N, C-alpha and C positions, 0 to 999 in steps of 0.2 A: 902345719898346723890348722886343722880345721876345728873352728869353735863356733859357739854361741853362747848367748845372756840367758837363755833359757831353753829349756826342755821342748820337744815336739815339734821343732822348726824344721827337721830332716837331714840333721849333722850326719848321724851315723849313714844314712842312705846316700848323702852325697858323698861321703868319703869312700864308700864302696863303688858308688857308679864313677867318681873320677878316677879310682884304681883302674877300674876296668877300662874305662874310657882311653887313660894314655896305654894301657896295655895294647889296646886295639891299634895303636900307633906306634907299636913295636918299641914301647919303654918298658925296662923293668922298673917294677913299684914294689914296695914293702909297707904294707898297711900296719900301722900299730895301735892295736884296741887299746886306748890309755884310759879307759871308763871303768875302773876298777868296781867289782860289784854288779855292775849292769851291762856285762858284756852283749853286744848283738850281733857284732859284725861276722862271727862265724857263723850264725844262722844265716844271714843274709848271702853268705857267699856259700852255704851250702856245705857247711867244713865243722860242724858242730860235734860230728862223730870223729875226726881226726885230731882233737886238742887233747892233747899228754899234759904238755908244758904251757905255762904262760908268762908273763910279763914279769910278775912278781919272783916266779922261779929264777927267770934269769937275772933279776935285780940282786937276790939272794944268793946266787951262787947253786943253787938245787940242780941248773942243768948249764949246759952250753948255749951259746945263743942260736946257734944253726940247729940246735935240737929243738928250740922253739917255734921254728920258722915253718909254718905248713903251707905248701904249694899248692895253689888253687887246681881243681879236679882237670880242666881242660886247659889251661892257661899257665904254662910253667914259669911265664914272667912276672907272675901276679903271686906274692908271697905275703903271709898274713901271721903276726904275732897277737895271741887271742889276751884278752885283758883276763885275770882271775876274778872268779864268779863268787867265792866266799871270801873275799875280803874287804877290808873297809876301804871308800874311798880316800885317796891322797896317801895309801901305803907306799907308794914309790916316792923318791926323795928328789929333787931338782938333780942333785947330784949324779944318782943312778941313773935317771932318763938322760942326762946329758952323755952319760959315758954308752948306754946303749945304743942313741941314735947317732954317736960320733961312728960307732963301729960300723952301723947300717948303712951310713952313707957312702961308706966305701964298696956296697954291696950292690946298690940299686941307683938308678938312674933318679928315682924320686922315693922318698921316703914320705908317706902321709901319716899325722901322728891325728887321731880321733880324738881329741880333748873331751872332758867330761863337760856337760854343760855347767853353767854357773862359773864362779870366779874364785873356785875355794883352793885347797890346796893341791888336787888334781890337776887344775887349769895352771895354777904356777909353775908345777913340774911340767909339764908339756912346753909352755911357753919358754920355761929356761933353755930347751933342746932345740927350737926351732929357730930356723932363718927368716921364715916369711908366716904370713897367717892370712886365711879365710874365714870371714865370718859369715856364717849362714844365719839369716832372717827371713821370716815373711813379711809381707806387706800389711803388717798392723801396728798399732800406736806403740804397744807392749814391747815388742819384738826390736822396735827402732830405738825406744829409749835403752833399753838393754845392751843395744849393739854398741850404742856410744860409750856405754860404761867400759865394753869388754875393750873398744877401740883404745880408750885412755889406758887400760891396765895394760896392755898389749906395748903401747908406747913406752910405757914404765921399763918392760921388759926388753926394750931395745928391738921392736919388732914394729917399725915405722910405717903408715901409710898400707894396710892391709887389704885385700881385695874381699869386693862383697861378692858373695852368692844369693842372690834373691831367689827364694823356693817358694813354691804353690802359690805362683802369679795365676791370675785369671785372664782370660783372652781380653784381646780389646774392647769386645762390644760389653764385656762386662766391668770394664777397669773402672769405669764410673762409680760403680759401688763399691768399689776397695776401700777399707779403712785409709791407708795411705799408697800413694802412687808411687810408682817405680821411679820416677824423675824427680819425686820431693825426698825420697829414700838417698838418692844420690848426692843430690844438693845439701841435703841436711850434714850428711856424713863428709862430705867432699871427698869420697874415695872410687876407687876405679871397679867399677862393675865385672866381675869375672864373667858372669854369667845370668840369666833369666828363666827358671824352670817352671815350664807349666803345672799347673794343678793337675792332677791326673791319679785319682782312685785308684786304677789298678794295678800302679807302681808300688803302691804299698801294700798290695794282697801278694803281689810279686814277691816280695822281701821275703815273705814267710816262707818261702818255697824256694828260696837260694838262688832266684832269678832275676837280677837288679835290671834296671830299665834299659840299662845299654845294650845286655843282650838279647833285647827283643825287638830293639830300634824303634820304641815307641817314641812319639815328638818330646819328651822327657829325654829318654835315652840319649837322642840325638842331640838333644840340648847342651848334655854334660860331653858328650865329644866335642861339641864346638867349643865348650868351657877347657877341656883338654888340649885343643890346638891353638888357644891364645896361651894358657900355660906354655907352652913349647915355642912363642913368640909370632906367631900367626896373625895376621890383622883380620881379624874374622869378625863380622858385625852381630851383632845380637839381633836375632829374627824376629819380627812381629808374631804374635800369637794370633793365629785366626780361629775361629768358630770352627771346630770339628764336623765333620758332615753328620747328618743323620745317621749313616748306616756306621761311622765309627762310633758314635756315640752309644748305639746299641749293641753293637758286638765288641767292642774295645772297652766299655765301661768307663766311657768319658772322652 
């Protein structure tokens, strides 16, 4: 389960990039967009024109599970179940989500559930089906406080000690101006950091084009690949973020 306490921290971006990173390491992945009414993963993966059935259709028996699975255009090992765009958040019940994910776990190495932001019914349904959690947050006070709340709720759902994915982090030379340091986030929450993703404006422009950062091997994309390797049990250090060269800032948008 990939989740966050507040919106806008890059949760869905992280879900898409982690899926592609795991795929690049020869693992099969099914992405479940559980953000009913606000689906975005189909656009990020360039699959918006291929959505016929969605997660609600599966839950309500309108279609079979395999009919809702959309294979990535270039990578057969990556599949997506899109969220319903015209339904209310929380439409899927915990029992329905558990049944769907239980079947999906037999079909892929990883099932990544992109949970709705916040702690409403959609969050609880996603948490009920998950074995592990990844909390995405940015280095600011509000995101840190919300992450503490999410951590407590995950613990109530039986997901103990989720991992942290710190997104939109500044390079070393700017870190002194960050509202909350990376070290203070990790020490406050006392959780393992899955990774630190550098701030990269070009990454968000690429999302709208269906070209997530992993595909273009940007610094953020490479950071997601290191995260995927950690998920696979490799001992991969979190690389320090250096100031990009002048030419990279000019030609790569940061």
